[in-house]
C-alpha positions as a Markdown table, in Angstrom:
| # | Residue | x | y | z |
|---|---|---|---|---|
| 1 | Met | 0.4 | 0.0 | -0.2 |
| 2 | Asn | 1.6 | 3.7 | -0.9 |
| 3 | Ala | -0.6 | 6.4 | 1.1 |
| 4 | Leu | -0.3 | 8.7 | -2.4 |
| 5 | Asp | -2.8 | 5.9 | -3.5 |
| 6 | Leu | -5.6 | 6.6 | -0.9 |
| 7 | Asn | -8.0 | 9.5 | -1.8 |
| 8 | Thr | -8.7 | 11.5 | 1.2 |
| 9 | Val | -11.8 | 13.4 | 0.0 |
| 10 | Val | -13.8 | 12.7 | -2.9 |
| 11 | Leu | -17.4 | 13.3 | -4.3 |
| 12 | Ala | -19.5 | 9.5 | -4.7 |
| 13 | Asp | -20.4 | 9.0 | -8.2 |
| 14 | Asn | -24.0 | 9.4 | -7.3 |
| 15 | His | -23.4 | 13.1 | -6.1 |
| 16 | Lys | -25.3 | 12.4 | -3.0 |
| 17 | Glu | -22.6 | 11.4 | -0.6 |
| 18 | Met | -19.1 | 12.9 | 0.3 |
| 19 | Ile | -16.2 | 10.0 | 0.9 |
| 20 | Ile | -13.6 | 10.5 | 3.1 |
| 21 | Leu | -11.0 | 8.6 | 4.7 |
| 22 | Asp | -11.4 | 8.1 | 8.3 |
| 23 | Gln | -8.5 | 9.5 | 9.6 |
| 24 | Thr | -8.8 | 8.5 | 13.3 |
| 25 | Leu | -8.4 | 4.8 | 12.5 |
| 26 | Leu | -5.0 | 4.9 | 10.8 |
| 27 | Pro | -2.6 | 3.3 | 10.5 |
| 28 | Gly | -4.4 | 0.3 | 12.0 |
| 29 | Met | -7.5 | 0.3 | 9.9 |
| 30 | Val | -8.2 | 1.7 | 6.2 |
| 31 | Lys | -11.9 | 2.7 | 6.3 |
| 32 | Tyr | -14.0 | 5.1 | 4.4 |
| 33 | Leu | -17.1 | 6.9 | 5.2 |
| 34 | Ala | -20.0 | 8.3 | 3.0 |
| 35 | Leu | -21.4 | 11.3 | 4.6 |
| 36 | Ser | -24.9 | 12.7 | 3.5 |
| 37 | Lys | -26.0 | 14.5 | 6.7 |
| 38 | Glu | -25.2 | 17.6 | 7.8 |
| 39 | Lys | -24.3 | 16.8 | 11.2 |
| 40 | Asp | -22.2 | 13.9 | 10.2 |
| 41 | Ile | -20.1 | 16.5 | 8.1 |
| 42 | Trp | -19.6 | 18.5 | 10.7 |
| 43 | Glu | -18.6 | 15.8 | 13.4 |
| 44 | Ala | -15.9 | 14.3 | 10.8 |
| 45 | Ile | -14.4 | 17.9 | 10.4 |
| 46 | Tyr | -14.8 | 18.7 | 14.1 |
| 47 | Arg | -13.3 | 15.2 | 14.9 |
| 48 | Leu | -10.7 | 15.0 | 12.9 |
| 49 | Arg | -11.7 | 12.5 | 10.5 |
| 50 | Val | -11.1 | 14.8 | 7.9 |
| 51 | Arg | -8.2 | 16.9 | 9.3 |
| 52 | Gly | -5.5 | 19.3 | 7.6 |
| 53 | Ala | -6.3 | 23.0 | 5.8 |
| 54 | Pro | -6.2 | 21.5 | 2.6 |
| 55 | Ala | -8.5 | 18.5 | 2.7 |
| 56 | Ile | -11.1 | 20.8 | 5.2 |
| 57 | Gly | -11.3 | 23.0 | 2.6 |
| 58 | Val | -12.5 | 20.4 | 0.4 |
| 59 | Ala | -14.2 | 18.7 | 2.7 |
| 60 | Ala | -16.5 | 21.7 | 3.0 |
| 61 | Ala | -16.9 | 22.5 | -0.7 |
| 62 | Tyr | -18.3 | 19.3 | -0.9 |
| 63 | Gly | -20.1 | 19.2 | 2.3 |
| 64 | Ile | -22.0 | 22.4 | 1.7 |
| 65 | Tyr | -22.8 | 21.4 | -1.9 |
| 66 | Ile | -24.4 | 18.2 | -0.8 |
| 67 | Ile | -26.3 | 19.8 | 1.9 |
| 68 | Ala | -27.5 | 22.3 | -0.7 |
| 69 | Ser | -28.4 | 19.8 | -2.8 |
| 70 | Gln | -30.9 | 18.3 | -0.7 |
| 71 | Met | -32.8 | 21.5 | 0.1 |
| 72 | Glu | -36.3 | 21.1 | -1.4 |
| 73 | Thr | -37.4 | 24.3 | -2.8 |
| 74 | Asp | -37.5 | 25.8 | -5.7 |
| 75 | Asp | -37.6 | 29.8 | -4.5 |
| 76 | Met | -33.8 | 30.9 | -5.1 |
| 77 | Asp | -34.5 | 33.1 | -2.3 |
| 78 | Lys | -35.2 | 30.9 | 0.3 |
| 79 | Phe | -32.5 | 28.6 | -1.4 |
| 80 | Cys | -30.0 | 31.5 | -1.0 |
| 81 | Asp | -31.1 | 32.1 | 3.0 |
| 82 | Asn | -30.9 | 28.6 | 3.9 |
| 83 | Phe | -27.6 | 28.2 | 2.0 |
| 84 | Lys | -26.2 | 30.7 | 4.4 |
| 85 | Lys | -27.5 | 29.3 | 7.6 |
| 86 | Lys | -25.7 | 25.8 | 6.5 |
| 87 | Lys | -22.7 | 27.7 | 5.7 |
| 88 | Glu | -22.2 | 29.0 | 9.0 |
| 89 | Tyr | -23.1 | 25.8 | 10.6 |
| 90 | Leu | -20.3 | 24.0 | 9.1 |
| 91 | Ala | -17.8 | 27.2 | 9.7 |
| 92 | Ser | -18.6 | 26.4 | 13.7 |
| 93 | Ser | -16.7 | 23.1 | 13.1 |
| 94 | Arg | -13.2 | 24.2 | 13.3 |
| 95 | Pro | -12.3 | 28.2 | 14.2 |
| 96 | Thr | -8.5 | 28.0 | 13.2 |
| 97 | Ala | -8.1 | 26.7 | 9.8 |
| 98 | Val | -8.3 | 29.6 | 7.4 |
| 99 | Asn | -9.1 | 27.2 | 4.3 |
| 100 | Leu | -12.5 | 26.1 | 5.9 |
| 101 | Phe | -13.8 | 29.6 | 5.6 |
| 102 | Trp | -12.2 | 30.2 | 2.5 |
| 103 | Ala | -13.9 | 27.3 | 0.6 |
| 104 | Leu | -17.4 | 28.2 | 1.9 |
| 105 | Asn | -17.0 | 31.6 | 0.8 |
| 106 | Arg | -15.6 | 30.8 | -2.6 |
| 107 | Met | -18.8 | 28.4 | -2.7 |
| 108 | Glu | -21.2 | 31.6 | -1.4 |
| 109 | Gln | -19.8 | 34.0 | -3.9 |
| 110 | Val | -20.4 | 31.6 | -6.6 |
| 111 | Leu | -24.2 | 31.4 | -5.1 |
| 112 | Glu | -24.1 | 35.2 | -5.1 |
| 113 | Glu | -22.8 | 35.6 | -8.7 |
| 114 | Asn | -25.4 | 33.2 | -10.2 |
| 115 | Arg | -28.7 | 33.6 | -8.2 |
| 116 | Gly | -30.4 | 36.5 | -10.5 |
| 117 | Arg | -29.6 | 34.0 | -13.8 |
| 118 | Leu | -29.8 | 30.1 | -12.8 |
| 119 | Thr | -32.7 | 27.7 | -11.3 |
| 120 | Val | -32.0 | 25.9 | -8.0 |
| 121 | Pro | -31.6 | 23.1 | -10.0 |
| 122 | Gln | -28.9 | 24.9 | -12.2 |
| 123 | Met | -27.6 | 26.4 | -8.9 |
| 124 | Lys | -27.0 | 22.9 | -7.7 |
| 125 | Glu | -24.8 | 21.6 | -10.4 |
| 126 | Arg | -23.0 | 24.8 | -10.6 |
| 127 | Leu | -22.1 | 24.4 | -7.1 |
| 128 | Arg | -21.1 | 20.6 | -7.5 |
| 129 | Arg | -18.9 | 21.9 | -10.4 |
| 130 | Glu | -17.2 | 24.5 | -8.2 |
| 131 | Ala | -16.5 | 21.9 | -5.4 |
| 132 | Asp | -14.9 | 19.5 | -8.0 |
| 133 | Ala | -12.8 | 22.7 | -9.1 |
| 134 | Ile | -11.3 | 23.1 | -5.5 |
| 135 | Arg | -10.3 | 19.6 | -5.2 |
| 136 | Glu | -8.4 | 19.4 | -8.5 |
| 137 | Glu | -6.9 | 23.0 | -7.6 |
| 138 | Asp | -6.0 | 21.7 | -4.4 |
| 139 | Ile | -3.9 | 18.7 | -6.4 |
| 140 | Ala | -2.3 | 21.4 | -8.7 |
| 141 | Ile | -1.6 | 23.4 | -5.7 |
| 142 | Ser | 0.4 | 20.9 | -3.7 |
| 143 | Arg | 2.3 | 19.5 | -6.8 |
| 144 | Gly | 3.2 | 23.2 | -7.3 |
| 145 | Ile | 4.4 | 23.6 | -3.3 |
| 146 | Gly | 6.2 | 20.1 | -3.8 |
| 147 | His | 8.4 | 21.5 | -7.2 |
| 148 | Tyr | 9.4 | 24.9 | -5.2 |
| 149 | Gly | 10.3 | 22.7 | -2.0 |
| 150 | Phe | 12.2 | 20.2 | -4.0 |
| 151 | Gly | 14.5 | 22.9 | -5.2 |
| 152 | Leu | 15.8 | 23.4 | -1.6 |
| 153 | Leu | 17.0 | 20.0 | -1.2 |
| 154 | His | 20.0 | 18.1 | -1.9 |
| 155 | His | 20.6 | 14.3 | -2.0 |
| 156 | Gly | 21.1 | 12.7 | 1.3 |
| 157 | Asp | 18.9 | 15.6 | 3.1 |
| 158 | Gly | 17.7 | 14.9 | 6.5 |
| 159 | Ile | 14.0 | 16.6 | 6.7 |
| 160 | Leu | 12.0 | 16.9 | 10.0 |
| 161 | Thr | 8.7 | 17.6 | 9.9 |
| 162 | His | 5.9 | 18.2 | 12.5 |
| 163 | Cys | 2.4 | 16.8 | 12.4 |
| 164 | Asn | 1.0 | 15.5 | 9.4 |
| 165 | Ala | 1.1 | 17.9 | 6.1 |
| 166 | Gly | 1.0 | 14.8 | 3.4 |
| 167 | Thr | -0.9 | 13.3 | 1.1 |
| 168 | Leu | -3.5 | 12.3 | 3.8 |
| 169 | Ala | -4.0 | 16.6 | 4.7 |
| 170 | Thr | -4.8 | 17.6 | 0.9 |
| 171 | Ala | -6.5 | 16.6 | -1.9 |
| 172 | Lys | -3.2 | 14.7 | -3.1 |
| 173 | Tyr | 0.8 | 14.9 | -2.3 |
| 174 | Gly | 0.4 | 17.4 | 0.7 |
| 175 | Thr | 2.2 | 20.5 | 1.3 |
| 176 | Ala | 5.0 | 19.6 | 3.8 |
| 177 | Leu | 5.8 | 16.4 | 2.7 |
| 178 | Ala | 4.7 | 17.2 | -1.3 |
| 179 | Pro | 8.7 | 17.7 | -2.0 |
| 180 | Val | 9.7 | 14.6 | -0.7 |
| 181 | Tyr | 6.9 | 13.1 | -2.7 |
| 182 | Ile | 8.6 | 15.2 | -5.9 |
| 183 | Ala | 11.8 | 13.8 | -4.8 |
| 184 | Leu | 10.8 | 10.2 | -5.2 |
| 185 | Glu | 9.3 | 10.9 | -8.6 |
| 186 | Gln | 12.9 | 12.3 | -10.0 |
| 187 | Gly | 14.0 | 8.6 | -8.6 |
| 188 | Trp | 15.2 | 10.1 | -5.4 |
| 189 | Asn | 15.8 | 7.3 | -2.6 |
| 190 | Asp | 18.4 | 9.0 | -0.4 |
| 191 | Leu | 16.0 | 11.6 | 1.6 |
| 192 | His | 15.4 | 10.7 | 5.3 |
| 193 | Val | 12.8 | 12.2 | 7.1 |
| 194 | Tyr | 12.0 | 12.5 | 10.9 |
| 195 | Cys | 8.5 | 12.4 | 12.2 |
| 196 | Asp | 7.8 | 14.1 | 15.5 |
| 197 | Glu | 5.3 | 11.9 | 17.2 |
| 198 | Thr | 3.1 | 15.3 | 17.8 |
| 199 | Arg | 0.8 | 15.1 | 21.0 |
| 200 | Pro | -1.8 | 14.5 | 21.9 |
| 201 | Leu | -3.1 | 13.5 | 18.9 |
| 202 | Leu | -0.1 | 11.7 | 17.3 |
| 203 | Gln | -0.8 | 12.7 | 13.9 |
| 204 | Gly | 3.2 | 12.4 | 13.5 |
| 205 | Ala | 3.1 | 8.7 | 14.6 |
| 206 | Arg | 0.2 | 7.6 | 13.2 |
| 207 | Leu | 0.2 | 9.8 | 9.7 |
| 208 | Thr | 3.3 | 10.8 | 8.7 |
| 209 | Ala | 5.3 | 7.8 | 9.4 |
| 210 | Phe | 2.6 | 6.2 | 7.9 |
| 211 | Glu | 3.1 | 8.0 | 4.5 |
| 212 | Met | 6.4 | 7.9 | 4.2 |
| 213 | Gln | 7.0 | 4.2 | 5.2 |
| 214 | Thr | 4.5 | 3.0 | 2.7 |
| 215 | Ala | 6.1 | 5.6 | 0.1 |
| 216 | Gly | 9.5 | 3.6 | 0.4 |
| 217 | Val | 10.7 | 6.7 | 2.4 |
| 218 | Asp | 13.7 | 6.0 | 4.6 |
| 219 | Thr | 11.5 | 7.4 | 7.6 |
| 220 | Thr | 12.3 | 7.6 | 11.6 |
| 221 | Leu | 9.6 | 8.4 | 14.5 |
| 222 | Ile | 10.6 | 10.5 | 17.2 |
| 223 | Cys | 9.0 | 12.0 | 20.4 |
| 224 | Asp | 8.6 | 15.8 | 20.4 |
| 225 | Asp | 10.9 | 16.1 | 23.0 |
| 226 | Met | 13.7 | 14.3 | 20.8 |
| 227 | Ala | 14.0 | 17.1 | 18.4 |
| 228 | Ser | 16.7 | 19.1 | 20.0 |
| 229 | Ile | 18.6 | 16.0 | 20.3 |
| 230 | Thr | 18.4 | 14.8 | 16.6 |
| 231 | Met | 19.7 | 18.4 | 15.5 |
| 232 | Lys | 22.4 | 18.9 | 17.7 |
| 233 | Arg | 23.6 | 15.4 | 16.3 |
| 234 | Gly | 23.2 | 17.0 | 12.7 |
| 235 | Lys | 20.8 | 14.5 | 11.6 |
| 236 | Ile | 18.5 | 17.4 | 10.1 |
| 237 | Asp | 19.2 | 19.6 | 7.4 |
| 238 | Leu | 15.9 | 21.3 | 7.1 |
| 239 | Val | 12.6 | 21.5 | 8.6 |
| 240 | Phe | 9.3 | 21.6 | 6.6 |
| 241 | Val | 5.8 | 22.3 | 8.5 |
| 242 | Gly | 2.3 | 22.9 | 7.1 |
| 243 | Cys | 0.2 | 25.8 | 8.4 |
| 244 | Asp | -3.1 | 26.3 | 8.9 |
| 245 | Arg | -3.2 | 30.2 | 8.9 |
| 246 | Val | -0.8 | 32.6 | 7.9 |
| 247 | Ala | -0.6 | 36.3 | 9.1 |
| 248 | Ala | 0.0 | 39.3 | 6.8 |
| 249 | Asn | 3.3 | 39.7 | 8.7 |
| 250 | Gly | 4.5 | 36.0 | 8.3 |
| 251 | Asp | 3.3 | 34.8 | 11.8 |
| 252 | Phe | 1.7 | 31.3 | 11.2 |
| 253 | Ala | -0.5 | 28.6 | 12.8 |
| 254 | Asn | -0.1 | 25.1 | 12.7 |
| 255 | Lys | -0.4 | 21.9 | 15.1 |
| 256 | Ile | 0.7 | 22.7 | 18.9 |
| 257 | Gly | 4.5 | 22.2 | 19.3 |
| 258 | Thr | 5.6 | 23.9 | 15.9 |
| 259 | Ser | 6.8 | 27.0 | 17.2 |
| 260 | Gly | 8.9 | 24.9 | 19.5 |
| 261 | Val | 10.6 | 23.4 | 16.4 |
| 262 | Ala | 11.1 | 26.7 | 15.0 |
| 263 | Ile | 13.0 | 28.0 | 17.9 |
| 264 | Leu | 15.2 | 25.0 | 18.1 |
| 265 | Ala | 15.8 | 25.0 | 14.3 |
| 266 | Lys | 17.1 | 29.0 | 14.7 |
| 267 | Tyr | 19.1 | 27.9 | 17.7 |
| 268 | Tyr | 20.8 | 25.5 | 15.6 |
| 269 | His | 21.5 | 27.2 | 12.6 |
| 270 | Ile | 19.0 | 25.2 | 10.3 |
| 271 | Pro | 16.5 | 26.5 | 7.8 |
| 272 | Phe | 12.5 | 26.5 | 8.6 |
| 273 | Tyr | 10.3 | 26.2 | 6.0 |
| 274 | Val | 6.1 | 26.7 | 5.9 |
| 275 | Cys | 4.3 | 25.2 | 3.0 |
| 276 | Ala | 1.3 | 26.7 | 2.4 |
| 277 | Pro | -1.2 | 27.1 | 0.0 |
| 278 | Ser | -1.8 | 30.8 | -1.0 |
| 279 | Ser | -5.4 | 30.4 | 0.2 |
| 280 | Thr | -3.9 | 30.0 | 3.5 |
| 281 | Val | -2.6 | 33.2 | 3.8 |
| 282 | Asp | -5.1 | 35.6 | 5.8 |
| 283 | Leu | -4.3 | 39.1 | 5.0 |
| 284 | Ser | -7.3 | 40.4 | 6.9 |
| 285 | Ile | -5.3 | 39.8 | 10.2 |
| 286 | Gln | -2.0 | 41.8 | 10.5 |
| 287 | Ser | -0.4 | 39.4 | 13.2 |
| 288 | Gly | -0.6 | 35.9 | 14.8 |
| 289 | Glu | -2.0 | 37.8 | 18.0 |
| 290 | Glu | -5.4 | 37.8 | 15.8 |
| 291 | Ile | -5.4 | 34.0 | 15.1 |
| 292 | Val | -7.9 | 32.1 | 16.7 |
| 293 | Ile | -6.7 | 29.2 | 18.8 |
| 294 | Glu | -9.0 | 26.2 | 18.9 |
| 295 | Glu | -9.2 | 24.5 | 22.6 |
| 296 | Arg | -9.7 | 20.7 | 22.2 |
| 297 | Pro | -11.5 | 18.5 | 25.0 |
| 298 | Pro | -9.0 | 17.5 | 27.6 |
| 299 | Glu | -9.7 | 13.7 | 27.1 |
| 300 | Glu | -7.3 | 13.9 | 24.3 |
| 301 | Val | -4.7 | 14.3 | 26.9 |
| 302 | Thr | -5.8 | 12.3 | 30.1 |
| 303 | Glu | -6.7 | 9.2 | 28.2 |
| 304 | Met | -7.0 | 8.9 | 24.7 |
| 305 | Trp | -4.7 | 6.1 | 23.1 |
| 306 | Tyr | -4.5 | 4.8 | 26.5 |
| 307 | Lys | -6.2 | 1.4 | 28.2 |
| 308 | Glu | -6.4 | 3.3 | 31.5 |
| 309 | Arg | -6.4 | 6.7 | 32.3 |
| 310 | Met | -2.9 | 8.0 | 32.7 |
| 311 | Ala | -3.6 | 11.2 | 34.4 |
| 312 | Pro | -5.5 | 11.7 | 37.9 |
| 313 | Glu | -8.8 | 12.5 | 37.9 |
| 314 | Gly | -9.9 | 16.1 | 38.3 |
| 315 | Val | -6.6 | 17.8 | 37.0 |
| 316 | Lys | -6.9 | 20.5 | 35.1 |
| 317 | Val | -5.9 | 20.6 | 31.4 |
| 318 | Cys | -4.6 | 23.0 | 28.8 |
| 319 | Asn | -5.4 | 21.8 | 25.4 |
| 320 | Pro | -4.7 | 24.4 | 22.6 |
| 321 | Ala | -4.7 | 22.4 | 19.1 |
| 322 | Phe | -2.3 | 25.2 | 17.5 |
| 323 | Asp | 0.3 | 27.7 | 18.7 |
| 324 | Val | 1.8 | 30.9 | 16.4 |
| 325 | Thr | 5.3 | 30.7 | 15.3 |
| 326 | Asp | 6.7 | 34.1 | 14.7 |
| 327 | His | 7.8 | 35.2 | 11.6 |
| 328 | Ser | 11.4 | 35.9 | 12.8 |
| 329 | Leu | 11.9 | 32.2 | 13.0 |
| 330 | Val | 10.7 | 31.4 | 9.1 |
| 331 | Thr | 13.3 | 31.3 | 6.6 |
| 332 | Gly | 10.7 | 31.2 | 4.0 |
| 333 | Ile | 7.2 | 30.5 | 3.1 |
| 334 | Ile | 6.4 | 27.9 | 0.2 |
| 335 | Thr | 3.5 | 28.6 | -1.8 |
| 336 | Glu | 2.7 | 27.5 | -5.3 |
| 337 | Lys | 3.2 | 30.8 | -6.3 |
| 338 | Gly | 6.7 | 30.7 | -5.5 |
| 339 | Ile | 8.9 | 31.0 | -2.0 |
| 340 | Ala | 8.3 | 34.2 | 0.0 |
| 341 | Arg | 11.0 | 35.7 | 2.2 |
| 342 | Ala | 10.6 | 38.4 | 4.8 |
| 343 | Pro | 9.7 | 41.1 | 4.8 |
| 344 | Phe | 6.4 | 38.4 | 4.1 |
| 345 | Asp | 3.7 | 41.2 | 3.4 |
| 346 | Lys | 5.6 | 42.8 | 1.0 |
| 347 | Ala | 6.8 | 39.1 | -0.4 |
| 348 | Phe | 2.8 | 38.5 | -0.9 |
| 349 | Gln | 1.9 | 41.3 | -2.5 |
| 350 | Glu | 4.7 | 40.9 | -4.9 |
| 351 | Met | 3.3 | 37.0 | -5.7 |
| 352 | Gly | 0.2 | 38.3 | -6.5 |
| 353 | Ile | -1.6 | 36.9 | -3.0 |
| 354 | Ala | -2.9 | 40.2 | -1.9 |
| 355 | Gln | -5.4 | 41.1 | -5.2 |
| 356 | Glu | -6.6 | 37.3 | -4.5 |
| 357 | Asn | -7.2 | 37.1 | -1.1 |
């Protein structure tokens, strides 16, 4: 099995269901879920059955299409009003990943641009085509990121990554791991990927290690607190991470623990790159201070993955899902449009991201 052959999010042939790979069961079980009810789609995003900013965007697009396709009215005003309510409902599933809101807003824009000239059945079909386009564009974007990142690699490099930003986090290829997949396509077989365990949900251990190992990459799993000694021993040549939201100044939010990796990389003089679709850049916020950080249930820390509870009953738990890394720690932000370097706001503008987002 090769993880690159797995479909993270697709629309069923009957156009009535969204098929997702349930990532909460990996690596032990490969299971697909067919979702058609709005509460199940919301739950899949919230419970991280589908996860990774780009994949969440694709799931949101298909999800709002499926919900809209079930609306039983031919009155366009009623259809649009109901669409917006359902859009807000889906948007409440995860507060940090900007692609969720980006995809939903893009679908709503299609609605607004066509409401005066299409019937409701025609609008439903138009929304489906837009959701398909978002998925296909995501694949192309990931390959673009991969090619730019590949240009930074040298034979024999050791790459550290945190969380999972591979094909499982997107429609295909991934962001932070896309350069590795491009390297494989080019016949490189001498890269070494080090995967942070990424507590408490273990995306690095369960997902990234699974991806890289099945793809045939030399892979080593390390606990999060082993990154420093691994860097000190000279095993890491550069760091690739994904992200869920980038502020105008280059601050970015990614899975909890990323900022610590960036600080270590700075200390050991190791290049630190963020791999992000341009849609992840949120120019409406000036710095990472404005990014809302999702707080997850305490049970993920105290008892998840254990046969018996591993923490005392009643202990207080702080469980933020993300942290924000300061732009001063970032060597470059790799997008499908090129590599942005400081000052990032100017770089984004020169790349045309300001006009689009």
